[in-house]
N, CA, C and O atoms as CSV, one atom per row, in Angstrom:
chain,resi,resn,atom,element,x,y,z
A,1,MET,N,N,5.489,6.672,7.367
A,1,MET,CA,C,4.197,6.182,6.944
A,1,MET,C,C,3.400,7.341,6.370
A,1,MET,O,O,3.571,8.493,6.769
A,2,TYR,N,N,2.539,7.020,5.440
A,2,TYR,CA,C,1.848,8.047,4.673
A,2,TYR,C,C,0.375,7.705,4.484
A,2,TYR,O,O,-0.023,6.541,4.534
A,3,LEU,N,N,-0.423,8.746,4.265
A,3,LEU,CA,C,-1.802,8.554,3.829
A,3,LEU,C,C,-1.807,8.544,2.310
A,3,LEU,O,O,-1.059,9.281,1.669
A,4,GLY,N,N,-2.658,7.701,1.744
A,4,GLY,CA,C,-2.746,7.637,0.301
A,4,GLY,C,C,-4.138,7.245,-0.150
A,4,GLY,O,O,-4.985,6.875,0.663
A,5,LYS,N,N,-4.367,7.328,-1.444
A,5,LYS,CA,C,-5.639,6.947,-2.056
A,5,LYS,C,C,-5.342,5.898,-3.113
A,5,LYS,O,O,-4.474,6.096,-3.963
A,6,VAL,N,N,-6.066,4.772,-3.063
A,6,VAL,CA,C,-5.889,3.720,-4.060
A,6,VAL,C,C,-6.497,4.205,-5.371
A,6,VAL,O,O,-7.688,4.507,-5.447
A,7,VAL,N,N,-5.645,4.276,-6.414
A,7,VAL,CA,C,-6.103,4.795,-7.703
A,7,VAL,C,C,-6.078,3.745,-8.809
A,7,VAL,O,O,-6.429,4.041,-9.952
A,8,GLY,N,N,-5.666,2.519,-8.479
A,8,GLY,CA,C,-5.648,1.478,-9.500
A,8,GLY,C,C,-4.977,0.215,-9.011
A,8,GLY,O,O,-4.575,0.106,-7.853
A,9,ARG,N,N,-4.866,-0.750,-9.935
A,9,ARG,CA,C,-4.225,-2.042,-9.641
A,9,ARG,C,C,-3.170,-2.313,-10.685
A,9,ARG,O,O,-3.215,-1.766,-11.787
A,10,VAL,N,N,-2.223,-3.154,-10.338
A,10,VAL,CA,C,-1.214,-3.615,-11.278
A,10,VAL,C,C,-1.435,-5.106,-11.483
A,10,VAL,O,O,-1.544,-5.859,-10.516
A,11,VAL,N,N,-1.501,-5.532,-12.732
A,11,VAL,CA,C,-1.689,-6.947,-13.046
A,11,VAL,C,C,-0.409,-7.453,-13.704
A,11,VAL,O,O,0.062,-6.882,-14.688
A,12,CYS,N,N,0.147,-8.527,-13.152
A,12,CYS,CA,C,1.390,-9.117,-13.665
A,12,CYS,C,C,1.133,-10.554,-14.090
A,12,CYS,O,O,0.497,-11.315,-13.360
A,13,THR,N,N,1.619,-10.925,-15.256
A,13,THR,CA,C,1.493,-12.312,-15.679
A,13,THR,C,C,2.598,-13.163,-15.059
A,13,THR,O,O,2.413,-14.357,-14.823
A,14,ILE,N,N,3.740,-12.546,-14.799
A,14,ILE,CA,C,4.853,-13.238,-14.158
A,14,ILE,C,C,5.397,-12.333,-13.065
A,14,ILE,O,O,5.665,-11.156,-13.308
A,15,LYS,N,N,5.563,-12.880,-11.849
A,15,LYS,CA,C,6.142,-12.106,-10.760
A,15,LYS,C,C,6.900,-13.017,-9.815
A,15,LYS,O,O,6.780,-14.240,-9.894
A,16,ASP,N,N,7.671,-12.436,-8.932
A,16,ASP,CA,C,8.453,-13.178,-7.952
A,16,ASP,C,C,7.540,-14.119,-7.173
A,16,ASP,O,O,6.407,-13.760,-6.854
A,17,ASP,N,N,8.022,-15.309,-6.867
A,17,ASP,CA,C,7.219,-16.296,-6.134
A,17,ASP,C,C,6.729,-15.761,-4.786
A,17,ASP,O,O,5.648,-16.139,-4.334
A,18,ALA,N,N,7.501,-14.892,-4.144
A,18,ALA,CA,C,7.105,-14.327,-2.848
A,18,ALA,C,C,5.902,-13.396,-2.978
A,18,ALA,O,O,5.254,-13.085,-1.979
A,19,LEU,N,N,5.597,-12.948,-4.192
A,19,LEU,CA,C,4.446,-12.065,-4.424
A,19,LEU,C,C,3.221,-12.835,-4.905
A,19,LEU,O,O,2.187,-12.233,-5.197
A,20,HIS,N,N,3.327,-14.155,-4.988
A,20,HIS,CA,C,2.196,-14.979,-5.424
A,20,HIS,C,C,0.996,-14.767,-4.494
A,20,HIS,O,O,1.144,-14.797,-3.272
A,21,ALA,N,N,-0.161,-14.556,-5.061
A,21,ALA,CA,C,-1.424,-14.347,-4.335
A,21,ALA,C,C,-1.456,-13.035,-3.559
A,21,ALA,O,O,-2.274,-12.879,-2.653
A,22,LYS,N,N,-0.587,-12.096,-3.895
A,22,LYS,CA,C,-0.610,-10.776,-3.265
A,22,LYS,C,C,-1.016,-9.743,-4.307
A,22,LYS,O,O,-0.552,-9.780,-5.447
A,23,THR,N,N,-1.883,-8.825,-3.908
A,23,THR,CA,C,-2.385,-7.799,-4.809
A,23,THR,C,C,-1.445,-6.605,-4.828
A,23,THR,O,O,-0.964,-6.163,-3.785
A,24,LEU,N,N,-1.186,-6.087,-6.026
A,24,LEU,CA,C,-0.378,-4.888,-6.186
A,24,LEU,C,C,-1.308,-3.724,-6.521
A,24,LEU,O,O,-2.086,-3.797,-7.472
A,25,LEU,N,N,-1.223,-2.657,-5.738
A,25,LEU,CA,C,-2.096,-1.500,-5.909
A,25,LEU,C,C,-1.304,-0.262,-6.302
A,25,LEU,O,O,-0.143,-0.109,-5.921
A,26,LEU,N,N,-1.939,0.617,-7.064
A,26,LEU,CA,C,-1.379,1.940,-7.326
A,26,LEU,C,C,-1.938,2.878,-6.264
A,26,LEU,O,O,-3.153,3.029,-6.138
A,27,VAL,N,N,-1.047,3.509,-5.500
A,27,VAL,CA,C,-1.459,4.371,-4.401
A,27,VAL,C,C,-0.857,5.757,-4.605
A,27,VAL,O,O,0.354,5.900,-4.769
A,28,ARG,N,N,-1.719,6.784,-4.594
A,28,ARG,CA,C,-1.258,8.178,-4.695
A,28,ARG,C,C,-1.139,8.750,-3.292
A,28,ARG,O,O,-2.102,8.753,-2.524
A,29,ARG,N,N,0.050,9.234,-2.967
A,29,ARG,CA,C,0.276,9.854,-1.663
A,29,ARG,C,C,-0.537,11.136,-1.576
A,29,ARG,O,O,-0.527,11.952,-2.498
A,30,LEU,N,N,-1.244,11.308,-0.458
A,30,LEU,CA,C,-2.082,12.493,-0.260
A,30,LEU,C,C,-1.254,13.621,0.342
A,30,LEU,O,O,-0.360,13.353,1.144
A,31,PRO,N,N,-1.526,14.893,-0.025
A,31,PRO,CA,C,-2.661,15.334,-0.821
A,31,PRO,C,C,-2.437,15.245,-2.332
A,31,PRO,O,O,-3.373,14.901,-3.054
A,32,ASN,N,N,-1.244,15.537,-2.837
A,32,ASN,CA,C,-1.019,15.507,-4.285
A,32,ASN,C,C,0.341,14.916,-4.619
A,32,ASN,O,O,1.073,15.455,-5.449
A,33,GLY,N,N,0.672,13.819,-3.980
A,33,GLY,CA,C,1.992,13.231,-4.152
A,33,GLY,C,C,2.090,12.293,-5.331
A,33,GLY,O,O,1.158,12.162,-6.125
A,34,PRO,N,N,3.244,11.636,-5.433
A,34,PRO,CA,C,3.459,10.695,-6.527
A,34,PRO,C,C,2.664,9.406,-6.327
A,34,PRO,O,O,2.176,9.122,-5.233
A,35,VAL,N,N,2.546,8.641,-7.399
A,35,VAL,CA,C,1.883,7.339,-7.350
A,35,VAL,C,C,2.963,6.270,-7.192
A,35,VAL,O,O,3.981,6.299,-7.885
A,36,VAL,N,N,2.737,5.329,-6.280
A,36,VAL,CA,C,3.668,4.224,-6.064
A,36,VAL,C,C,2.915,2.902,-6.190
A,36,VAL,O,O,1.696,2.851,-6.024
A,37,VAL,N,N,3.647,1.846,-6.483
A,37,VAL,CA,C,3.079,0.499,-6.477
A,37,VAL,C,C,3.309,-0.070,-5.088
A,37,VAL,O,O,4.442,-0.112,-4.610
A,38,ALA,N,N,2.236,-0.508,-4.438
A,38,ALA,CA,C,2.321,-1.035,-3.076
A,38,ALA,C,C,1.666,-2.409,-3.006
A,38,ALA,O,O,0.639,-2.653,-3.639
A,39,VAL,N,N,2.273,-3.299,-2.232
A,39,VAL,CA,C,1.681,-4.613,-1.980
A,39,VAL,C,C,0.581,-4.427,-0.938
A,39,VAL,O,O,0.785,-3.755,0.073
A,40,ASP,N,N,-0.568,-5.014,-1.183
A,40,ASP,CA,C,-1.707,-4.872,-0.272
A,40,ASP,C,C,-1.679,-5.972,0.783
A,40,ASP,O,O,-1.675,-7.157,0.449
A,41,SER,N,N,-1.660,-5.577,2.064
A,41,SER,CA,C,-1.668,-6.571,3.139
A,41,SER,C,C,-2.982,-6.588,3.903
A,41,SER,O,O,-3.133,-7.358,4.851
A,42,VAL,N,N,-3.957,-5.733,3.499
A,42,VAL,CA,C,-5.192,-5.603,4.273
A,42,VAL,C,C,-6.473,-5.740,3.457
A,42,VAL,O,O,-7.558,-5.678,4.034
A,43,GLY,N,N,-6.395,-5.921,2.166
A,43,GLY,CA,C,-7.598,-6.069,1.348
A,43,GLY,C,C,-8.233,-4.759,0.923
A,43,GLY,O,O,-9.457,-4.670,0.823
A,44,ALA,N,N,-7.427,-3.747,0.673
A,44,ALA,CA,C,-7.937,-2.439,0.250
A,44,ALA,C,C,-8.459,-2.499,-1.180
A,44,ALA,O,O,-8.073,-3.367,-1.963
A,45,GLY,N,N,-9.348,-1.554,-1.507
A,45,GLY,CA,C,-9.928,-1.515,-2.836
A,45,GLY,C,C,-9.836,-0.141,-3.463
A,45,GLY,O,O,-9.385,0.812,-2.828
A,46,ALA,N,N,-10.258,-0.041,-4.697
A,46,ALA,CA,C,-10.195,1.199,-5.457
A,46,ALA,C,C,-10.936,2.327,-4.753
A,46,ALA,O,O,-12.050,2.136,-4.264
A,47,GLY,N,N,-10.320,3.493,-4.702
A,47,GLY,CA,C,-10.944,4.681,-4.135
A,47,GLY,C,C,-10.812,4.810,-2.627
A,47,GLY,O,O,-11.183,5.844,-2.072
A,48,GLU,N,N,-10.294,3.792,-1.945
A,48,GLU,CA,C,-10.191,3.864,-0.488
A,48,GLU,C,C,-8.969,4.673,-0.061
A,48,GLU,O,O,-7.939,4.682,-0.734
A,49,THR,N,N,-9.115,5.347,1.071
A,49,THR,CA,C,-7.994,6.028,1.688
A,49,THR,C,C,-7.269,5.000,2.540
A,49,THR,O,O,-7.889,4.278,3.320
A,50,VAL,N,N,-5.942,4.939,2.385
A,50,VAL,CA,C,-5.161,3.915,3.065
A,50,VAL,C,C,-3.957,4.527,3.768
A,50,VAL,O,O,-3.577,5.672,3.521
A,51,TYR,N,N,-3.377,3.736,4.641
A,51,TYR,CA,C,-2.163,4.066,5.353
A,51,TYR,C,C,-1.107,3.134,4.799
A,51,TYR,O,O,-1.287,1.917,4.833
A,52,PHE,N,N,0.010,3.679,4.281
A,52,PHE,CA,C,1.035,2.810,3.727
A,52,PHE,C,C,2.416,3.230,4.195
A,52,PHE,O,O,2.648,4.384,4.554
A,53,CYS,N,N,3.326,2.270,4.185
A,53,CYS,CA,C,4.696,2.567,4.591
A,53,CYS,C,C,5.637,2.221,3.443
A,53,CYS,O,O,5.308,1.442,2.549
A,54,ARG,N,N,6.818,2.829,3.502
A,54,ARG,CA,C,7.816,2.626,2.455
A,54,ARG,C,C,9.142,2.243,3.078
A,54,ARG,O,O,9.355,2.428,4.276
A,55,GLY,N,N,10.022,1.714,2.268
A,55,GLY,CA,C,11.350,1.357,2.727
A,55,GLY,C,C,11.396,-0.035,3.330
A,55,GLY,O,O,10.527,-0.869,3.073
A,56,LYS,N,N,12.423,-0.273,4.138
A,56,LYS,CA,C,12.622,-1.589,4.746
A,56,LYS,C,C,11.418,-2.031,5.567
A,56,LYS,O,O,11.077,-3.214,5.585
A,57,GLU,N,N,10.777,-1.090,6.245
A,57,GLU,CA,C,9.623,-1.403,7.093
A,57,GLU,C,C,8.440,-1.954,6.299
A,57,GLU,O,O,7.559,-2.585,6.883
A,58,ALA,N,N,8.400,-1.736,5.001
A,58,ALA,CA,C,7.284,-2.203,4.172
A,58,ALA,C,C,7.144,-3.720,4.202
A,58,ALA,O,O,6.038,-4.243,4.070
A,59,SER,N,N,8.249,-4.424,4.374
A,59,SER,CA,C,8.179,-5.891,4.397
A,59,SER,C,C,7.759,-6.436,5.760
A,59,SER,O,O,7.448,-7.622,5.865
A,60,PHE,N,N,7.741,-5.611,6.803
A,60,PHE,CA,C,7.393,-6.069,8.148
A,60,PHE,C,C,5.935,-6.530,8.257
A,60,PHE,O,O,5.604,-7.305,9.154
A,61,ALA,N,N,5.076,-6.071,7.371
A,61,ALA,CA,C,3.661,-6.472,7.413
A,61,ALA,C,C,3.492,-7.964,7.091
A,61,ALA,O,O,2.448,-8.550,7.378
A,62,PHE,N,N,4.509,-8.561,6.504
A,62,PHE,CA,C,4.453,-9.966,6.114
A,62,PHE,C,C,5.422,-10.770,6.978
A,62,PHE,O,O,6.305,-11.458,6.464
A,63,LYS,N,N,5.249,-10.677,8.275
A,63,LYS,CA,C,6.152,-11.326,9.232
A,63,LYS,C,C,6.330,-12.806,8.903
A,63,LYS,O,O,5.362,-13.531,8.671
A,64,GLY,N,N,7.578,-13.227,8.888
A,64,GLY,CA,C,7.882,-14.614,8.575
A,64,GLY,C,C,8.105,-14.879,7.102
A,64,GLY,O,O,8.592,-15.947,6.731
A,65,GLU,N,N,7.756,-13.923,6.257
A,65,GLU,CA,C,7.964,-14.048,4.817
A,65,GLU,C,C,8.970,-12.991,4.368
A,65,GLU,O,O,9.066,-11.918,4.965
A,66,GLU,N,N,9.705,-13.301,3.325
A,66,GLU,CA,C,10.598,-12.313,2.737
A,66,GLU,C,C,9.959,-11.816,1.448
A,66,GLU,O,O,10.182,-12.372,0.373
A,67,VAL,N,N,9.162,-10.762,1.573
A,67,VAL,CA,C,8.445,-10.208,0.430
A,67,VAL,C,C,9.244,-9.030,-0.123
A,67,VAL,O,O,9.535,-8.086,0.612
A,68,PRO,N,N,9.605,-9.071,-1.418
A,68,PRO,CA,C,10.380,-7.990,-2.016
A,68,PRO,C,C,9.479,-6.792,-2.328
A,68,PRO,O,O,8.892,-6.706,-3.406
A,69,THR,N,N,9.380,-5.874,-1.371
A,69,THR,CA,C,8.511,-4.717,-1.555
A,69,THR,C,C,9.171,-3.450,-1.064
A,69,THR,O,O,9.969,-3.480,-0.127
A,70,GLU,N,N,8.846,-2.348,-1.686
A,70,GLU,CA,C,9.326,-1.028,-1.294
A,70,GLU,C,C,8.191,-0.228,-0.669
A,70,GLU,O,O,8.430,0.779,-0.001
A,71,ALA,N,N,6.953,-0.677,-0.885
A,71,ALA,CA,C,5.787,-0.004,-0.305
A,71,ALA,C,C,4.704,-1.045,-0.011
A,71,ALA,O,O,4.473,-1.958,-0.803
A,72,THR,N,N,4.042,-0.891,1.147
A,72,THR,CA,C,2.988,-1.821,1.545
A,72,THR,C,C,1.827,-1.069,2.176
A,72,THR,O,O,2.030,-0.202,3.026
A,73,VAL,N,N,0.603,-1.403,1.756
A,73,VAL,CA,C,-0.599,-0.865,2.385
A,73,VAL,C,C,-0.800,-1.643,3.683
A,73,VAL,O,O,-0.911,-2.869,3.671
A,74,VAL,N,N,-0.845,-0.907,4.819
A,74,VAL,CA,C,-0.939,-1.564,6.125
A,74,VAL,C,C,-2.231,-1.231,6.865
A,74,VAL,O,O,-2.469,-1.766,7.948
A,75,GLY,N,N,-3.070,-0.359,6.306
A,75,GLY,CA,C,-4.328,-0.034,6.966
A,75,GLY,C,C,-5.290,0.676,6.040
A,75,GLY,O,O,-4.883,1.377,5.114
A,76,ILE,N,N,-6.584,0.483,6.302
A,76,ILE,CA,C,-7.636,1.200,5.576
A,76,ILE,C,C,-8.171,2.263,6.528
A,76,ILE,O,O,-8.538,1.953,7.661
A,77,VAL,N,N,-8.216,3.501,6.079
A,77,VAL,CA,C,-8.599,4.640,6.920
A,77,VAL,C,C,-10.115,4.838,6.871
A,77,VAL,O,O,-10.702,4.929,5.793
A,78,ASP,N,N,-10.743,4.905,8.052
A,78,ASP,CA,C,-12.180,5.162,8.129
A,78,ASP,C,C,-12.477,6.654,8.006
A,78,ASP,O,O,-13.396,7.050,7.290
A,79,SER,N,N,-11.696,7.481,8.706
A,79,SER,CA,C,-11.907,8.927,8.626
A,79,SER,C,C,-10.628,9.650,9.024
A,79,SER,O,O,-9.757,9.090,9.689
A,80,VAL,N,N,-10.535,10.901,8.603
A,80,VAL,CA,C,-9.397,11.755,8.933
A,80,VAL,C,C,-9.956,13.048,9.506
A,80,VAL,O,O,-10.831,13.670,8.904
A,81,GLU,N,N,-9.456,13.451,10.657
A,81,GLU,CA,C,-9.887,14.692,11.277
A,81,GLU,C,C,-8.706,15.617,11.437
A,81,GLU,O,O,-7.613,15.178,11.792
A,82,SER,N,N,-8.914,16.878,11.181
A,82,SER,CA,C,-7.882,17.878,11.333
A,82,SER,C,C,-8.185,18.733,12.562
A,82,SER,O,O,-9.324,19.151,12.768
A,83,VAL,N,N,-7.168,18.988,13.370
A,83,VAL,CA,C,-7.344,19.785,14.585
A,83,VAL,C,C,-6.617,21.108,14.394
A,83,VAL,O,O,-5.440,21.114,14.032
A,84,GLN,N,N,-7.284,22.215,14.627
A,84,GLN,CA,C,-6.681,23.541,14.549
A,84,GLN,C,C,-6.030,23.874,15.883
A,84,GLN,O,O,-6.659,23.760,16.935
A,85,ILE,N,N,-4.789,24.278,15.836
A,85,ILE,CA,C,-4.086,24.657,17.085
A,85,ILE,C,C,-3.841,26.147,17.096
A,85,ILE,O,O,-3.267,26.671,18.051
């Protein structure tokens, strides 16, 4: 699982039926990682810091559905704190 920043949206005129009514977001992995397309499961918006997962686990957020996804936003982050050890 990774922290990321929502940097945009993807708009599709035609997509798999399992993705109907699901928002596709562009998420940049923090701090300076690549941008991935992720299915939104929590209602995240532009500029928000989010928690997302990749791989097989990405579809677990849609329990009972078979959603074809490689990345899914599973949480909106309120704050991040760093602890010095």
